[in-house]
C-alpha positions as CSV (number, residue, x, y, z in Angstrom):
1,M,0.0,-0.1,0.1
2,N,1.4,3.5,-0.9
3,L,1.1,6.5,1.3
4,D,-1.6,8.2,-0.9
5,Q,-3.8,5.1,-0.7
6,L,-3.5,4.9,3.1
7,A,-4.3,8.6,3.3
8,N,-7.3,8.3,1.2
9,A,-8.5,5.6,3.4
10,T,-8.0,7.7,6.5
11,P,-9.7,11.1,5.7
12,E,-9.4,12.2,9.4
13,L,-5.6,12.5,8.8
14,I,-6.0,16.1,7.3
15,E,-7.4,17.3,10.7
16,W,-4.7,15.8,12.9
17,N,-2.1,18.0,14.6
18,H,1.6,17.6,13.5
19,A,2.5,15.3,16.4
20,E,-0.3,12.9,15.4
21,K,0.7,13.0,11.7
22,I,4.4,12.4,12.4
23,T,3.6,9.3,14.5
24,F,1.3,8.1,11.8
25,F,4.0,8.6,9.1
26,A,6.5,6.9,11.3
27,W,4.3,3.8,11.5
28,F,3.7,4.0,7.8
29,L,7.5,3.9,7.2
30,H,7.9,0.9,9.5
31,S,4.9,-1.1,8.4
32,H,4.6,-0.4,4.7
33,R,8.1,0.6,3.6
34,S,9.8,-1.9,5.8
35,Q,12.1,0.9,7.3
36,E,13.7,-0.2,10.6
37,R,14.5,3.6,11.4
38,F,13.2,6.9,10.3
39,S,14.6,10.4,10.3
40,A,13.2,14.0,10.0
41,T,13.9,13.8,6.4
42,D,11.9,10.7,5.9
43,I,8.9,12.4,7.8
44,R,9.2,15.5,5.6
45,S,9.1,13.4,2.5
46,C,5.7,12.0,3.7
47,Y,4.4,15.5,4.1
48,Q,5.6,16.3,0.7
49,E,4.2,13.2,-0.9
50,L,0.8,14.1,0.4
51,H,1.2,17.9,-0.4
52,L,0.4,18.8,3.3
53,E,1.6,21.8,5.1
54,Q,4.7,20.9,7.2
55,P,6.0,22.1,10.4
56,S,9.0,24.4,10.1
57,R,11.1,21.9,12.1
58,I,10.5,18.2,12.5
59,G,13.4,17.3,14.9
60,P,11.8,18.8,18.0
61,F,8.7,16.6,17.4
62,L,10.9,13.5,17.2
63,A,12.8,14.5,20.3
64,S,9.5,15.0,22.2
65,M,8.4,11.5,21.1
66,E,11.5,10.2,22.8
67,S,11.5,12.3,25.9
68,R,7.7,11.8,26.9
69,K,6.8,9.1,29.4
70,P,6.1,6.5,28.3
71,K,8.4,6.9,25.2
72,A,6.7,6.9,21.7
73,A,10.0,6.6,20.0
74,I,13.6,5.6,20.8
75,R,16.6,6.9,19.1
76,D,20.0,5.1,18.3
77,I,22.9,5.7,16.0
78,R,20.7,4.7,13.0
79,G,17.7,6.9,13.7
80,Y,14.5,6.8,15.3
81,Y,12.1,3.8,15.7
82,L,8.6,3.7,17.3
83,T,8.2,1.7,20.5
84,A,6.3,-1.6,20.4
85,P,3.2,-0.3,22.1
86,V,2.8,2.5,19.7
87,R,3.4,0.4,16.6
88,N,0.9,-2.2,17.9
89,E,-1.7,0.6,18.5
90,Y,-1.4,2.1,15.1
91,Q,-1.3,-1.4,13.5
92,R,-4.6,-2.2,15.2
93,K,-6.1,1.1,14.1
94,F,-4.9,1.4,10.7
95,G,-3.3,-1.9,9.7
96,S,-6.3,-3.3,8.0
97,T,-7.8,-0.1,6.6
98,V,-7.0,-1.3,2.9
99,V,-5.9,-4.5,1.7
100,D,-2.6,-4.0,-0.1
101,S,-2.4,-5.9,-3.3
102,T,1.3,-5.2,-3.8
103,P,3.6,-7.8,-2.2
104,K,6.3,-6.5,0.1
105,S,8.7,-9.1,-1.2
106,E,9.6,-10.6,-4.6
107,R,10.6,-14.1,-3.7
108,V,9.4,-15.8,-6.9
109,L,10.6,-13.3,-9.5
110,P,11.6,-9.6,-9.3
111,Q,8.8,-7.5,-10.6
112,S,11.2,-5.5,-12.7
113,V,11.7,-8.5,-15.0
114,V,8.2,-8.2,-16.4
115,T,7.8,-4.4,-16.0
116,N,6.5,-2.8,-19.2
117,T,5.8,-6.2,-20.9
118,R,2.0,-6.9,-20.7
119,S,-0.2,-6.0,-18.0
120,Y,-1.5,-9.4,-17.5
121,I,2.0,-10.8,-17.3
122,E,2.8,-8.2,-14.6
123,S,-0.4,-9.2,-12.7
124,V,0.5,-13.0,-12.8
125,V,4.0,-12.4,-11.4
126,Q,2.5,-10.0,-8.7
127,Q,0.1,-12.8,-7.7
128,A,3.0,-15.4,-7.6
129,N,5.0,-13.1,-5.3
130,G,2.1,-12.4,-3.2
131,S,1.0,-15.9,-2.8
132,Y,4.6,-16.9,-1.8
133,E,4.7,-14.1,0.7
134,H,1.6,-15.3,2.4
135,H,2.6,-19.0,2.2
136,W,-0.1,-19.9,-0.3
137,F,2.2,-22.2,-2.1
138,D,-0.5,-24.0,-4.1
139,A,-1.8,-20.7,-5.5
140,C,1.9,-19.8,-6.1
141,S,2.6,-22.9,-8.0
142,V,-0.4,-22.4,-10.2
143,M,0.6,-18.7,-11.0
144,I,4.1,-19.9,-11.9
145,R,2.6,-22.4,-14.3
146,K,0.3,-19.8,-15.8
147,F,3.2,-17.4,-16.2
148,V,5.2,-20.0,-18.2
149,E,2.1,-20.9,-20.4
150,I,1.5,-17.3,-21.2
151,L,5.1,-16.7,-22.2
152,I,5.3,-19.7,-24.6
153,I,2.1,-18.4,-26.3
154,E,3.5,-15.0,-26.5
155,V,6.7,-16.4,-28.2
156,Y,4.7,-18.1,-30.9
157,E,2.3,-15.2,-31.5
158,T,5.1,-12.7,-31.8
159,H,6.7,-14.8,-34.6
160,T,3.3,-15.4,-36.3
161,R,3.6,-19.1,-35.6
162,A,0.5,-19.5,-33.2
163,A,-0.9,-22.1,-35.5
164,D,2.0,-24.3,-34.6
165,I,0.7,-24.7,-30.9
166,K,-3.1,-24.9,-31.7
167,D,-5.2,-27.9,-32.2
168,K,-7.6,-28.6,-35.2
169,N,-10.2,-26.3,-33.5
170,G,-8.0,-23.4,-33.2
171,D,-7.5,-23.6,-29.4
172,F,-4.1,-23.6,-27.8
173,L,-2.7,-26.9,-26.8
174,M,-2.4,-28.0,-23.2
175,L,0.8,-26.9,-21.4
176,R,2.3,-30.5,-21.7
177,D,2.2,-30.2,-25.6
178,L,3.2,-26.5,-25.5
179,I,6.4,-27.5,-23.6
180,T,7.1,-30.5,-25.9
181,I,6.9,-28.4,-29.0
182,T,8.9,-25.4,-27.6
183,M,11.7,-27.6,-26.3
184,A,12.0,-29.5,-29.7
185,D,11.9,-26.3,-31.8
186,S,15.4,-25.4,-32.9
187,A,14.4,-21.9,-33.8
188,W,14.5,-20.9,-30.1
189,N,17.9,-22.3,-29.0
190,L,16.7,-22.4,-25.4
191,S,19.3,-22.7,-22.6
192,R,19.8,-26.0,-20.9
193,E,18.6,-24.6,-17.7
194,T,15.3,-23.3,-19.3
195,K,14.8,-26.8,-20.8
196,R,15.3,-28.4,-17.5
197,V,12.9,-26.4,-15.5
198,L,10.0,-26.3,-17.9
199,P,8.8,-29.8,-17.1
200,E,9.3,-29.1,-13.5
201,V,7.1,-26.1,-13.5
202,K,4.3,-28.0,-15.3
203,S,4.4,-30.8,-12.8
204,L,4.5,-28.4,-9.9
205,G,1.5,-26.5,-11.2
206,D,-0.5,-29.6,-12.2
207,R,-0.1,-31.2,-8.8
208,S,-1.5,-28.0,-7.1
209,A,-4.2,-27.5,-9.5
210,H,-5.5,-31.1,-9.9
211,N,-4.4,-33.3,-7.1
212,R,-6.9,-32.8,-4.3
213,R,-4.8,-34.5,-1.7
214,Y,-1.6,-32.6,-2.6
215,I,-0.7,-29.5,-0.7
216,A,2.4,-27.6,-2.0
217,K,5.0,-26.6,0.5
218,Q,7.6,-23.9,0.4
219,A,10.3,-26.4,-0.6
220,D,8.3,-27.6,-3.6
221,V,8.2,-24.0,-4.9
222,D,11.8,-23.2,-4.1
223,K,13.1,-26.0,-6.3
224,V,12.0,-24.1,-9.3
225,I,12.6,-20.4,-8.4
226,P,16.4,-20.4,-9.1
227,S,16.0,-21.3,-12.7
228,L,12.7,-19.5,-13.2
229,R,14.6,-16.2,-13.8
230,V,16.7,-17.8,-16.6
231,L,13.5,-19.2,-18.1
232,A,11.7,-15.9,-18.0
233,D,14.6,-14.0,-19.6
234,D,14.8,-16.7,-22.3
235,L,11.1,-16.5,-23.3
236,L,10.7,-12.8,-22.7
237,H,13.5,-12.1,-25.3
238,L,12.1,-14.5,-27.7
239,A,8.8,-12.8,-27.4
240,N,10.4,-9.3,-28.1
241,L,9.1,-8.2,-24.6
242,K,12.7,-7.4,-23.4
């Protein structure tokens, strides 16, 4: 969740005094930007981002947060951080104001790998990263499978060869056949690593989607992640998306 989204979901923010706003911004920096410490400069940037009137000096407000009893913030050599009671209070009040659809981590694939490709490709990678972050590994497995399926189709469509991967009714083949044809196609010159991981991605996604007794674990997904970046680069380049 970005600061603008959070501010829109917290309309009372505009009426708060500076001490309240600064504490809110500090909590935002901890919780939504994963900053362990914050400074007066960080707080001023929040004011600027929301185009709010700023206090002439922010330092005295931070010093006051540390000097009050009980403390609202603590300072060390790296900067300020909110005390646990304050962070918990703000998390309870504002932590579920808006559901943030943007993952805080990118454990499956860096989002930058697919930025400015296709919006639906970006969305699938975002869902894969988000599912992994929340430990929804079946969902993550299916999203990885879908990502690979999309990329294969993109490659053939880009080279006006979509007919090579369609059945007699004009429908795209199942992923098993898409992978078999792609791996055998000498025009693509796929890397050895890509050829190795393609069947693994299919098996992972198929088990999660179709085996009712199978529940994917983190270790299952982790097996394909190291090679997924290579696979993505191969197919994105072949599809002229990189």
